[in-house]
N, C-alpha and C positions, 0 to 999 in steps of 0.2 A: 469438521473432520475432514480431511487432504481424502480423494481421491488416491485408491490406490494403483498407479501405472506401473507399468512393467520396469522401467526406467529405473525403477527400485533394485530391481538383481545387480544395477552394475552401483551398485552404490554397497549392496550387502555383501558379505567376502563369497569371494567366488569362488566356486570348485568344480575343478577341471574334469576333464570326460576323460579316464582312465583305459587304458585300452581294458585291463581285465572287465572294465563295469561294458564296453562295447562288446566282451566276446559274452557274457553273461545274456546282454540285451538280443545276439544273434541266438543264441542257443535257443531262449525262449521263446523267437519270433517262430524256430524251427519246430520246435514240441508246439505250437498252437496250429500251426498247418498241418503238422503230423497229427494232433487230435482231429481237428476240422474234415481232414482227407479223410477220416477213417468214419467218421459220423456220415460224412455224405457219401461214402460208396454203402455204408450199410442201408441210407435212408434209399438211396439207390435202387437199390434191391428191393425197397419194400415197394418202392414206385414201378418196378417192371414186374411184380408178379400182380398188383392189384391194378395198374392202371390209375391216373388220375382224370378227376373229372372236374374242369374246370367251373361249367355252370353251376353243379352242386357245390363246390368251395362258396365263391361268389352268394349263393342263395343264403350261406349259413349267416353271414352279415344282417341279412335284413328277418334274421330270427332273433336276433341279440335282444336280452332284456338290459335296454338303459340303463336305467334305474342303476341295477347293479355293477355296471360295469365305470357308472359314476362313483361308485361308491367303493371298487376295486381301486380306481384313480386316487381317491380319498383315501384311503389308506395306505397305499404307497408313497403320497406325498408327507403320510406324518412319520413315513419311519426317516426319513433323513431328517426330520425332529427328533427324532430318537437318539442319530448317531451326532446330533451335535450337542444334546444332551451329556453323553457318552461322553464327546469328545473336551468337553467342559471340565468335568473330572480330574482326565488326567492333564488339566492345564493348571488345574488349582493349587498344585503344590510350589510350581515355578510364576504364577500370575493367579495372585488369591483372589482377584475379581474379574474374570473374563469376560467380555461383554458375548452374552448371547447372540445377538442379532448379527454380529458380526462372525460369529461360528455357521449358524443359519447363511448367512451369505456366502461363505468359504466352502461352504457345504453344497449347497446347489449349483455354485458355478465350479466346483471341482468335479460332481459327480457328470456335469455335462461334459468338462473337457474330455471326461473319462467314455463318452457313448463318441464322442469327434474324432476323441483322436486316440484310440484303444488303453492298454495299462499306461502310458508312457503319460497318458493325462495322469497319473494318478497322484502327479508331483507337484501340482497346481493347486490341491486344496492345503495340506500340510504349508507351503509356500505364503500362500494369503493369510494365512492365521497365524503366520512366524510375523509377517508385516504387520496386521491390525492389531496385532495381541504383543508384538515389541518381545520377541523371544525369539532365540536361536533358532532358524532353521532348521538343523541339527537333531534338536529337542525334538521337535515336530514331526523329524523323517522315522525317530522314536516312538513316538504317539501314536502314526501310524503304522510303522510292525506289530506296535500291542494290539491295537484295533483288528487288523488280521487275525494274530493269535487267535483274539476273543474271537472272529468270527468264524475264525476254522474250526475251532473247540465246538462250537452250536452247532455248524453245518454237519461233524462227523457224529455229535449226538442224535442229532435228526434223522443222518444217514443210519446210525445203526439202527434207531426206532423204526425206520422204515422197511431196513432187511429183515424185522424178527416180525414183522406184518405182514411180508410178503411167502407166499407158499411154492416153492419151487416147481410144484407143477404149471403153477400159473404162468410161469415165465417162458418165455421163444427162445429158441437156441439163440437167438444174437443177445440176452440179456443175461443168458445164462453164467456166464465169467463173471459175474460183476456180484450175484450171489457167492460163487467161487471163492474169489478174492476176496469180497466186502468186508467180511467178520476180522480178518487179519490187518488188512488195511486200516480199519478204521481202530483197531485197539493199539497198534504201532503207533499210527499218526497223532492219535488221542495221547497218548503215553508219551513220546514226546513233545508234545503243546504244554503237557501239565508239566514237565519237569523244565522247559525252559521257565517256565513262569515261576516257579518255586527257585530254580536259580536266580531270575532275573532279581526274587522279590529279597530273600536272600544274600544273596553272592552278589549284588553291583558293585558296592564298592573294591571287593576282593579282584571283581573281573576287572575293575578299572585301575586298580594297581599293577595290575601283573600286565596291562595292554599295555601301560605306557612303560615298564621294566622293558619291556620286546621292545618299546620304540627308542628305546634310551640311546639306540647306536647314531640315532638321527641328528644333524647339527641342532645348536639350540633353537635357533630361528624356527626352522619345523618343528623342532619337539614341542616350542611352545604354541605353535597352532592346533599340532596332533592332539596335545592337552587339552587346547578349551573343546575342542570337536568333541573329544571321548567325555567330557566334564558333560557337556550340553547333551549330548543322546541320552548319558546317564539318568540327567536331568528329567527327559523327558519322559525318565519310567518307575522316576518317583513315586505314582499314583500305586506302583504293585505293592510298596511299604506298609503303607496303610490299611489297617483291616475295613475300616470305614469304606475308605477309597475303592478299596477291593471288590467289596459286597456292591457300592455300589454299578461297580462296572458290570458287574456279571448281570445284574439286578436291569440294568439298562439293555446287554446283550439278549436277555432273556424279552424284555417289551419289544424289542426292534424284530426276533423272528416270531412273535406272536401277531405283532401288526403283519409282517407280510403271511404268513397264513392263513389272517382274516382279509388280505386282498386275495389269494388265491381262490379263498371259499367263494366270496363273493365273483369275484371271474369266471370259476365254475358254475354255480346260479346264472350267468347270462348265457349260458350256450346248453341248450335242447336237451343235448347228450350228456352232459354233464351236471344238469341240473341238480341229479340224484346225489352227488358226490357229497359225501361230510367230514369230518377233520379227517376223520381214520383215512379216508382216499389221499386227503389233500396232502396229509403226513407222508403217506408214501413218494405219493408227487414230487412233496418241496425235498426228501432226500435224495432223493436219484436227479433235480433240475439243478437242485442247486451246484451241483459238480461241473454242469453245463454250463454257469455265467463266470468258471474260472476263463473258460475258452473267451475273449471280448476281441473283434475286428471293428477298427476305424469305422463310425458309419454305419453297418452292418448287424452289430452284434456277434454273433455265432454259434458258438457249440448249445446258446439255452434254446433255440428255436431247434437243431436238430435234434436235441433230448428229448426237448416235452413233443415233438410226432412221436420218433419211437417209444417212451414210457406214457404215452396214451394209446398208442397202436398196438403194442404187445403186451403189456401188462392189463387194460380196463377194456380193451375191444374195441375203442372208438376209432369208428370210420378214418380213412386218412382224410378225406374233405376237411372235416370239421376238427380234426387235429393238426391238420395245418392250421385254418384260424384263427384255432388258441393257442397254439403256438408263436403267431404274429402278433397278437394282441395280446398274449403273456410279455414280450420283448418290450414293444410300445408301452404297456403301462409300468413292467417294470425297469425300464433303463430311461424309455426317450421320455416319458410323461414330464420329467426334471429339465428337461434341454429347453422349453419357453421362458420358465422362471430364470435357467439358468443364465441364458443370455440377456433376458431383458435387465438382468443386475449386473454384467459383466458391460454392458453398455453405459448403468447408469455411475460404475465404480472406475469407468475410464480405461477399461482394460483394452487391450492390444491383443488378439488372440494369435497371430501369426507370432509375436513373443514368446505367449505361452505355448506356442507348441511347441517351441524351443527349449524351454527350460528343463527338459532331460539333458540337453547336452551341457546345460550350465551347471546342472549338481552336482554336487559333491558329497557322496555317502564317505 
């Protein structure tokens, strides 16, 4: 098997960087900055009120249960296996015999790119899969979109259960707004995701025909290209039309989040301050922190650290210093642990990270 070089980008159909796409990126960047600033402000208030004892912070690492840390890392790495298995199901309608090893490599490299480059790194995984499995990039962007919907549905379910477990009297003023608006948000967003899944499953052909009709004003050459892209995108969603495949997608999504929960349980057992946490506390923690993972700043993570500290201090009355230690280790285990493997695999595959970083500008949606 030939190594996947980034020169393949130029031999595959090039995708233009449209002005609309650029505006979307700027809006997303503005949202990330706004959310990060809000969380940082809330955390700064917390630090000013209680102060921060650096010796106490460093001392928490000396009391760690490293066996539990190793177990948390193992469960974290297994989540990437679950993601590769789920993507394998999404591939089967257009590639009946996908190579699982290829999917694992693309998954490890893709999530490494997310850690290093932020959200633009999300394009790396579908691109590598499209090259390795010889399917269109558009179809794998569709698979990526389907994966995001499944993850969002699971996060909303976990968040809804977490809200049901938290008493309003136990929540500090800085998090009370989450409980006030969380139920409505979960209900509306979850309903939208279910409707989208239903429409994709039942009316994808209808959507394809209507979209192509709307593009009928294009010249024949451009219309043929648009038709090819639309057909490829719809093909990437074909797994939703099979009851068996759809059941497998939900099963692998559930497995993914059980592994994530097991990772957090092990992580909490590693710290004396949270060693008494069980599955109920873990569910509450996951429900709130899952939204923090949406804000990902290249190289340094982002909202997950800030939200982790706020949830531990406000909901569970953990001291600021151990809460900060837990936040740092949470980010390392849930995000950074894949980076060494991803870098090794990328060098083995002959990838050029400079060109990978520019993949966003060469992608066509």
